[in-house]
C-alpha positions in Angstrom: 62.9 37.5 42.4 59.5 39.1 42.9 59.6 40.3 39.3 60.5 36.9 38.0 57.6 35.4 40.1 55.2 38.0 38.7 56.3 37.4 35.1 55.9 33.7 35.6 52.5 34.2 37.2 51.4 36.5 34.3 52.6 34.0 31.8 50.7 31.2 33.4 47.5 33.3 33.4 47.9 34.1 29.7 48.6 30.5 28.9 45.6 29.3 30.9 43.4 32.0 29.2 44.6 30.8 25.8 43.9 27.2 26.8 40.3 28.1 27.9 39.7 30.3 24.8 41.3 27.6 22.7 43.9 30.0 21.2 47.2 28.5 20.0 50.4 30.2 18.8 52.3 29.3 15.7 55.2 30.6 13.6 57.0 29.5 10.5 60.8 30.2 10.1 61.4 30.8 6.3 65.2 30.6 6.8 65.1 27.2 8.5 61.9 26.2 6.7 60.4 25.0 10.0 56.8 25.3 11.3 56.1 25.4 15.1 52.7 24.8 16.7 52.1 25.0 20.5 50.2 22.2 22.2 46.8 24.1 22.1 46.9 24.0 18.3 47.8 20.3 18.4 44.9 19.7 20.7 42.6 21.4 18.3 43.9 19.3 15.5 43.7 16.2 17.7 47.3 15.2 17.2 49.9 14.1 19.8 52.0 16.8 21.4 55.2 15.3 20.0 53.9 15.6 16.4 56.2 17.9 14.3 54.0 19.6 11.6 55.2 20.8 8.2 53.6 23.3 5.9 52.2 20.5 3.8 50.6 18.7 6.8 49.3 22.0 8.2 47.5 22.9 5.0 46.3 19.3 4.7 44.1 19.8 7.9 42.1 22.5 6.1 39.0 21.1 4.3 39.7 20.5 0.7 38.4 23.1 -1.7 37.8 26.7 -0.9 39.0 26.4 2.7 42.4 25.0 1.8 42.8 27.3 -1.2 42.0 30.4 1.0 44.6 29.6 3.7 47.3 28.9 1.2 46.6 32.0 -0.8 46.5 34.2 2.4 49.8 32.7 3.6 51.6 33.4 0.3 50.1 36.9 0.0 51.4 37.8 3.5 54.9 36.6 2.6 55.0 38.6 -0.6 53.3 41.8 0.6 53.7 41.8 4.3 49.9 42.3 4.7 48.5 40.3 7.6 45.6 37.9 7.2 42.6 37.0 9.4 40.3 34.2 8.1 37.6 31.9 9.5 37.8 28.4 7.9 36.9 24.8 8.4 39.3 22.0 9.2 39.1 18.2 9.6 41.0 16.9 12.6 43.3 13.9 12.6 40.3 11.9 14.0 38.0 13.1 11.3 36.0 15.6 13.3 34.9 18.9 11.7 36.0 22.1 13.4 35.8 25.8 12.6 38.9 27.8 13.3 40.1 31.4 13.1 43.6 31.7 11.7 45.5 35.0 12.0 49.0 35.7 10.7 51.5 38.4 10.0 55.0 38.6 8.5 58.4 39.7 9.9 60.7 41.3 7.4 64.5 42.0 7.7 66.2 44.1 5.1 63.1 43.8 2.9 63.0 40.0 3.1 60.4 38.0 4.9 62.1 35.7 7.4 59.2 34.7 9.6 55.4 34.4 9.6 53.6 34.0 12.9 50.2 34.3 14.4 47.4 32.6 16.4 45.0 29.7 15.7 41.7 29.7 17.6 39.0 27.0 17.8 35.7 28.8 17.1 33.6 25.7 16.5 31.0 26.4 19.2 30.6 30.0 18.3 30.2 29.2 14.6 27.7 26.5 15.3 25.7 28.9 17.4 25.8 31.4 14.7 24.7 28.9 12.1 21.8 27.8 14.3 20.8 31.4 15.0 20.9 32.2 11.2 18.7 29.2 10.6 16.2 30.3 13.2 16.2 33.8 11.8 15.5 32.3 8.3 12.6 30.3 9.7 11.1 33.3 11.4 11.6 35.5 8.3 10.1 32.9 6.0 7.2 32.5 8.3 6.5 36.2 8.5 6.5 36.5 4.7 3.9 33.9 4.3 1.7 35.1 7.2 2.5 31.8 8.9 0.0 30.2 11.4 2.4 27.5 12.5 5.9 26.4 11.7 7.8 23.1 11.8 11.3 21.6 11.5 12.2 18.0 10.8 15.7 16.6 11.5 15.8 13.6 9.1 19.0 12.3 10.6 17.6 11.9 14.1 13.9 11.8 13.0 13.2 14.7 15.3 10.1 16.8 14.5 9.6 20.2 16.0 6.4 22.1 15.9 5.2 25.5 17.0 2.4 25.6 19.6 -0.2 26.5 17.0 0.8 23.6 14.8 0.4 21.2 17.7 -3.2 22.5 18.0 -3.8 22.2 14.2 -2.7 18.6 14.3 -4.5 18.0 17.6 -1.4 16.6 19.3 -0.5 16.9 23.0 1.2 20.3 23.5 5.0 19.9 24.2 5.2 16.2 23.5 8.4 15.2 21.7 7.4 14.3 18.2 8.5 12.1 15.3 7.1 12.1 11.8 4.9 9.1 12.8 3.0 11.3 15.2 2.1 13.8 12.4 1.2 10.9 10.1 -1.2 9.6 12.7 -3.4 12.6 12.0 -3.3 12.6 8.2 -6.5 11.5 6.5 -6.2 7.9 5.4 -7.1 8.8 1.8 -4.3 11.3 1.7 -1.5 9.1 3.2 -0.4 7.8 -0.2 -0.2 11.3 -1.7 1.8 12.6 1.3 4.3 9.8 0.9 4.7 10.5 -2.8 5.2 14.2 -2.1 7.9 13.5 0.5 9.7 11.1 -1.9 9.7 13.8 -4.6 11.0 16.4 -2.1 13.9 14.1 -1.2 14.7 13.4 -4.9 14.4 17.0 -6.2 15.5 18.8 -3.1 12.7 21.2 -3.7 9.6 21.5 -1.4 6.6 22.6 -3.5 3.6 23.6 -1.5 1.3 20.7 -0.7 -2.3 20.4 0.7 -3.6 17.4 2.7 -6.4 16.8 5.2 -6.0 16.0 8.9 -8.6 14.3 11.1 -8.9 15.5 14.7 -9.9 13.3 17.6 -13.5 14.6 17.4 -13.7 13.6 13.7 -13.4 17.1 12.4 -11.6 17.3 9.0 -9.4 20.3 8.3 -7.3 21.2 5.1 -3.7 22.1 5.8 -1.3 23.7 3.3 2.4 22.9 3.8 5.2 25.1 2.5 8.8 24.2 3.1 12.5 24.3 2.3 15.3 21.8 2.3 18.7 21.6 3.9 21.4 19.4 2.4 24.8 18.2 3.6 28.1 18.5 1.7 27.1 15.5 -0.4 23.8 17.1 -1.5 21.7 14.7 0.7 18.6 16.2 2.3 19.2 16.2 6.1 16.6 18.7 7.3 13.2 20.1 6.2 11.6 23.2 7.7 8.7 25.4 6.8 5.2 26.7 7.7 1.7 25.3 7.7 -1.6 27.1 7.3 -5.2 26.0 7.9 -7.0 26.7 4.6 -10.3 24.8 5.3 -12.5 27.8 4.6 -10.8 28.6 1.3 -11.0 24.9 0.3 -14.7 24.7 1.0 -15.2 27.8 -1.2 -13.2 26.2 -4.0 -15.4 23.1 -3.8 -18.5 25.2 -4.0 -16.9 27.0 -7.0 -16.4 23.7 -8.8 -20.1 22.9 -8.3 -21.0 26.2 -9.8 -18.7 25.5 -12.7 -20.5 22.3 -13.6 -23.8 24.2 -13.7 -22.4 26.9 -16.1 -23.9 26.8 -19.7 -20.5 27.6 -21.2 -17.3 25.5 -21.4 -15.1 26.4 -18.4 -11.3 25.8 -18.2 -9.3 26.5 -15.1 -5.5 27.0 -15.3 -2.8 27.8 -12.8 -0.5 30.9 -13.1 1.7 29.2 -15.7 -1.2 28.3 -18.0 -1.4 24.6 -17.1 -4.9 23.2 -17.1 -6.2 22.2 -13.6 -9.9 21.7 -14.1 -12.6 21.6 -16.8 -16.4 21.2 -16.6 -18.6 18.8 -18.6 -19.4 21.4 -21.2 -15.7 21.7 -21.9 -15.3 18.0 -22.3 -18.2 18.0 -24.8 -16.8 21.0 -26.7 -13.2 19.8 -26.9 -13.6 16.1 -26.9 -11.0 15.7 -24.1 -11.4 14.3 -20.6 -9.9 16.0 -17.6 -7.4 13.2 -17.2 -6.1 13.9 -20.8 -5.8 17.7 -20.2 -4.6 17.8 -16.5 -1.5 19.9 -16.2 -1.3 20.3 -20.0 -0.7 23.9 -21.4 -3.9 25.6 -22.3 -2.4 26.4 -25.7 -3.2 22.8 -26.6 -6.7 24.0 -27.1 -5.8 26.8 -29.6 -4.8 26.3 -33.3 -1.1 25.7 -33.9 -0.9 28.9 -36.0 -2.0 31.0 -33.1 0.0 29.4 -30.3 2.9 31.8 -30.4 0.4 34.7 -30.2 -1.4 33.1 -27.3 1.8 32.5 -25.4 2.9 36.1 -26.1 -0.3 37.7 -24.7 -0.6 35.0 -22.0 2.7 36.1 -20.4 1.5 39.6 -20.1 -1.8 38.5 -18.6 -0.3 36.2 -16.0 2.0 39.1 -14.9 -1.0 41.4 -14.4 -4.2 39.3 -14.2 -7.4 41.1 -15.0 -10.9 40.4 -16.4 -10.8 40.3 -20.2 -13.6 39.6 -22.7 -12.4 38.6 -26.1 -15.3 39.4 -28.4 -16.2 37.4 -31.5 -15.2 40.3 -33.8 -11.6 39.3 -33.0 -12.1 36.0 -35.0 -10.8 33.9 -32.1 -10.7 30.1 -32.7 -10.2 27.1 -30.5 -9.4 23.6 -31.7 -10.9 20.3 -30.5 -9.3 16.9 -30.2 -10.0 16.2 -33.9 -8.2 19.4 -34.9 -11.4 21.2 -36.0 -11.4 25.0 -35.7 -14.3 26.4 -33.8 -15.0 30.1 -33.6 -15.4 31.2 -30.0 -16.1 34.1 -27.6 -13.7 33.9 -24.7 -13.7 35.7 -21.3 -10.8 35.3 -18.9 -10.9 36.1 -15.2 -8.3 35.7 -12.3 -9.5 33.8 -9.2 -7.6 34.1 -5.9 -7.4 30.7 -4.2 -5.3 29.0 -1.4 -3.2 27.4 -4.2 -2.4 30.8 -5.7 -4.1 32.7 -8.5 -6.1 30.5 -10.8 -7.4 31.6 -14.2 -11.0 31.0 -15.1 -11.6 30.8 -18.9 -15.2 30.8 -20.1 -15.6 29.6 -23.8 -18.7 29.9 -25.9 -19.1 28.2 -29.2 -20.3 30.9 -31.7 -20.3 28.7 -34.8 -24.0 29.4 -35.6 -23.6 33.1 -34.9 -20.6 33.3 -37.2 -22.6 31.4 -40.0 -25.3 34.1 -39.7 -22.7 36.8 -39.8 -21.0 35.3 -42.9 -24.4 35.0 -44.6 -25.1 38.6 -43.9 -21.7 39.7 -45.1 -22.0 37.5 -48.2 -25.4 39.1 -49.0 -24.0 42.6 -48.4 -21.0 41.8 -50.7 -23.4 40.6 -53.4 -25.4 43.7 -53.1 -22.3 45.9 -53.3 -21.1 44.0 -56.3 -24.5 44.3 -58.0 -24.6 48.0 -57.2 -21.1 48.5 -58.5 -21.9 46.7 -61.7 -25.0 48.8 -62.2 -23.1 52.0 -61.6 -20.5 50.9 -64.1 -23.1 50.0 -66.7 -24.9 53.3 -66.1 -21.6 55.1 -66.4 -20.7 53.3 -69.6 -24.2 54.1 -71.0 -23.8 57.7 -70.0 -20.3 57.8 -71.6 -21.6 56.1 -74.7 -24.5 58.6 -75.0 -22.1 61.5 -74.5 -19.6 60.2 -77.0 -22.3 59.3 -79.5 -23.9 62.7 -79.3 -20.6 64.5 -79.4 -18.8 62.5 -82.1 -21.7 62.0 -84.4 -23.0 65.6 -84.2 -20.2 66.9 -86.4 -20.4 64.4 -89.3 -24.2 64.5 -89.3 -24.2 68.3 -89.4 -21.7 68.1 -92.3 -23.9 65.7 -94.1 -26.9 68.1 -93.7 -24.8 71.0 -95.0 -23.5 69.0 -98.0 -27.0 67.9 -98.8 -28.1 71.6 -98.9 -25.2 72.4 -101.2 -26.0 69.4 -103.4 -29.6 70.6 -103.9 -28.4 74.1 -104.7 -25.7 72.9 -107.2 -26.2 74.4 -110.6 -24.4 71.7 -112.7 -23.3 68.1 -112.6 -19.6 69.0 -112.2 -20.4 70.9 -108.9 -22.6 68.0 -107.8 -19.7 65.5 -108.4 -17.3 67.6 -106.3 -19.9 67.7 -103.4 -20.5 64.0 -103.7 -16.8 63.3 -103.2 -17.0 65.2 -99.9 -20.1 63.1 -99.1 -17.8 60.0 -99.3 -15.2 61.5 -97.0 -17.8 62.4 -94.3 -19.5 59.0 -94.6 -16.1 57.3 -94.2 -15.4 59.3 -91.0 -18.9 58.6 -89.7 -18.4 54.8 -90.4 -15.0 54.8 -88.6 -16.5 56.6 -85.6 -19.4 54.1 -85.4 -17.1 51.1 -85.7 -14.9 52.4 -82.9 -17.9 53.0 -80.6 -19.2 49.5 -81.3 -15.7 48.0 -80.6 -15.5 49.8 -77.3 -18.9 48.6 -76.3 -17.9 45.1 -77.2 -14.7 45.4 -75.1 -16.5 46.9 -72.0 -19.1 44.1 -71.9 -16.8 41.2 -72.6 -13.5 40.2 -70.9 -12.9 37.8 -73.8 -10.7 34.7 -73.3 -8.4 34.8 -70.3 -5.2 32.8 -70.7 -1.8 32.5 -69.2 -0.1 35.4 -70.9 3.6 36.5 -70.8 4.6 40.1 -70.6 8.0 39.4 -72.2 6.5 37.5 -75.1 3.9 40.2 -75.7 6.6 42.9 -75.7 8.8 40.8 -78.1 5.9 40.5 -80.5 5.0 44.2 -80.3 8.6 45.2 -80.7 8.8 43.2 -83.9 5.6 44.9 -85.2 7.1 48.3 -84.5 10.6 47.4 -85.6 10.8 49.8 -88.6 9.4 52.7 -86.6 11.9 52.0 -83.8 14.8 51.8 -86.2 13.7 54.9 -88.2 13.3 57.1 -85.1 16.2 55.7 -83.1 13.9 54.9 -80.1 15.4 52.7 -77.4 13.3 50.6 -75.0 14.2 48.9 -71.7 12.0 46.4 -69.9 11.9 44.8 -66.5 9.4 42.1 -65.9 11.4 40.5 -63.0 8.6 41.2 -60.5 5.8 39.7 -62.7 6.0 38.2 -66.1 3.3 35.6 -66.4 -0.3 36.3 -65.5 -3.9 35.3 -66.5 -5.1 38.0 -68.8 -6.8 38.5 -72.2 -3.8 38.2 -74.6 -5.4 40.3 -77.4 -6.1 43.1 -75.0 -2.6 43.0 -73.6 -1.1 43.1 -77.1 -3.4 46.1 -77.9 -2.3 47.9 -74.7 1.4 47.4 -75.5 0.9 48.5 -79.1 -1.0 51.6 -78.3 1.3 52.8 -75.5 4.6 51.9 -77.2 3.5 53.6 -80.5 2.4 56.7 -78.5 6.0 56.8 -77.1 7.3 56.8 -80.6 4.8 59.2 -82.2 5.1 61.8 -79.5 8.9 61.8 -79.0 10.8 65.0 -78.3 12.9 66.4 -81.1 15.4 67.6 -78.4 16.6 64.2 -77.2 16.8 60.6 -78.2 13.5 58.8 -77.6 13.5 56.2 -74.8 10.6 54.1 -73.4 10.8 52.2 -70.1 8.3 49.3 -69.5 8.1 47.4 -66.2 5.9 45.4 -63.9 5.5 46.5 -60.2 4.3 44.5 -57.2 3.0 46.6 -54.3 2.1 44.2 -51.6 0.1 41.5 -53.4 -1.2 43.9 -56.2 0.3 44.1 -59.7 0.9 47.1 -61.9 2.2 47.6 -65.5 4.0 50.9 -66.2 4.9 52.6 -69.5 7.2 55.7 -69.2 8.6 57.8 -72.0 10.7 61.0 -72.2 8.7 62.5 -75.0 6.7 65.8 -75.5 4.5 65.3 -72.4 0.9 66.5 -71.9 -0.4 69.6 -70.2 -2.7 67.7 -67.7 -4.1 70.9 -66.3 -5.4 71.8 -69.7 -6.1 68.4 -71.2 -6.3 66.0 -68.2 -10.0 65.5 -68.4 -9.8 64.6 -72.1 -6.9 62.2 -72.1 -8.9 59.0 -72.7 -11.6 60.6 -74.8 -12.5 59.4 -78.3 -10.8 61.3 -81.2 -8.8 63.5 -78.7 -5.4 64.5 -79.8 -3.0 66.9 -78.1 -0.1 67.3 -80.5 0.1 68.1 -84.2 1.0 64.7 -85.5 -0.4 63.5 -88.9 -0.7 60.0 -87.6 -2.8 60.9 -84.5 -6.4 59.7 -84.5 -7.3 59.9 -80.8 -8.5 56.3 -80.6 -5.6 54.4 -79.0 -6.0 55.7 -75.4 -9.8 55.5 -75.7 -9.5 51.7 -76.6 -6.7 51.1 -74.0 -8.9 52.5 -71.2 -11.8 50.4 -72.4 -9.7 47.2 -72.5 -8.2 47.8 -69.0 -11.5 48.5 -67.4 -13.0 45.4 -69.1 -10.5 43.4 -67.2 -11.6 45.1 -63.9 -8.5 47.3 -63.8 -7.8 51.0 -64.1 -5.3 53.3 -65.8 -3.9 56.7 -64.7 -1.5 59.1 -66.3 1.3 61.4 -64.9 2.9 63.8 -67.3 4.9 67.0 -67.5 5.4 69.0 -70.7 8.8 68.4 -72.4 9.7 65.9 -69.7 7.7 62.8 -70.5 4.6 60.8 -69.7 4.0 57.7 -67.5 0.9 55.5 -67.8 0.3 53.1 -64.8 -2.1 50.3 -65.2 -3.7 48.5 -62.2 -4.0 45.0 -63.7 -6.7 43.9 -61.2 -4.4 40.9 -60.5 -3.0 39.6 -57.2 -0.4 36.9 -56.4 -3.3 34.9 -55.0 -4.7 34.7 -58.6 -1.7 32.6 -59.7 
């Protein structure tokens, strides 16, 4: 009897404890498919004690979405695996009230089959709300510490309840400890700032983002202070802003310094542009308005790249990103050929210096811009004069070199025939009869013919070097075709094959007569100096390297010993192989014609391998 009384007493205590702790007991019989809740659970769910729940109605109390999905998944997982679950979730009672609950369950298995799931169900609403409130307070404190907060505030929009720290009461000059509404704070806002504050608040409620905002307050003694507000938003399940909280800092001294800075800006002799950390224009001075032709209203919050030429904007953005990550003083000198562009689209050369400026609104970028148009004109004039001097010097050097070459060639190539004439003249005087004189006179004719040929060649080379002749649109393929027809018999007779590739450049402006002469001389050389050990082959092609153009003639002939004859390659009457048709004039004239067109010619050769002549045509794609 005593034991029964004790057991009953203990049971009553446990039941009372569960009632106080709001802990209910439940189980689900899988055999009978029946769910049992005790009255405590029914009280938590705000349903009558005679209500008979089912699994469907039980899951329906959990808030739709992640809460309902979690309890259902946990319940099924326990049945399948036997692993218990313990989850904190949110429910909506039969009366529409929101409650937080802890649901614990475990399975009972018989012969490997789950026959029952049972557990407890506890109302943890107060504990959860306290935790949420504590977390919110901790966030407020942490947020305030990160920003070196002077005062903090919290506004419950639902109940229009405004809470301030003691320092913020003092900053707004409000009675310490007085219950506040937003109207109390508004009573201290400067009249000229009220409209801006209202617009800012409207934007916050629309975007759910609180960007920092500066406004003035007027204290009872008439003192004006600048305050900077920084905040965050709290929304309900429907995304509606229900609460704002944040910090407030008195930035009056910094603001006064900025106003002073703006005054100094206006007195600066250069154009000044101030941007924020994202490169958006915040302020310009009068000099900038005159230089660019824009007013501040037109440029405010526009990207600073608007003031740079379109072709340079990608580059400006690229370097701008690096600068804004690590702001430092930079002077862009005029040698960088920097340009700005005004409202009319005119390019203006400029010298630019960039400096970061720390302000209450964050880091601002000060850009000083100096128009250096006149300086650039003077530089270009000097460069043009120097270029003309260099051109004149080069021309004089070329003429002197040509004169020196002509003198050398004349003295060298005329010495032999003149000496021969003197010798023959002596023989002629000493001749004993007319028959001997007739023989000597025939030799006179041979020497005179050679002398005449040499003089004509020298005169032709001078004519070429001093005259580019007529420059026309000239086709490489047509010139080759014409030359090939002229050399047809020789090509057929010798079995010489030729491949050409003018795909990189076919048509150019050149002297057509010179080009035909170049093709004829170099192609005929490839035929004349072919190797007896292999079939002769000539390869002709045009080459583009960058924007420069070259013409190349390559053969597989006898080749030339450049170490022995390299300095004589383009000399007059210079031959390097025993060929009865060789005269030593072709390469001499080719070099003269190429140089007359402002180009150059070089040779690469290896004995018994072949020879390659490469001509710089002094022609770029820009000449088209």
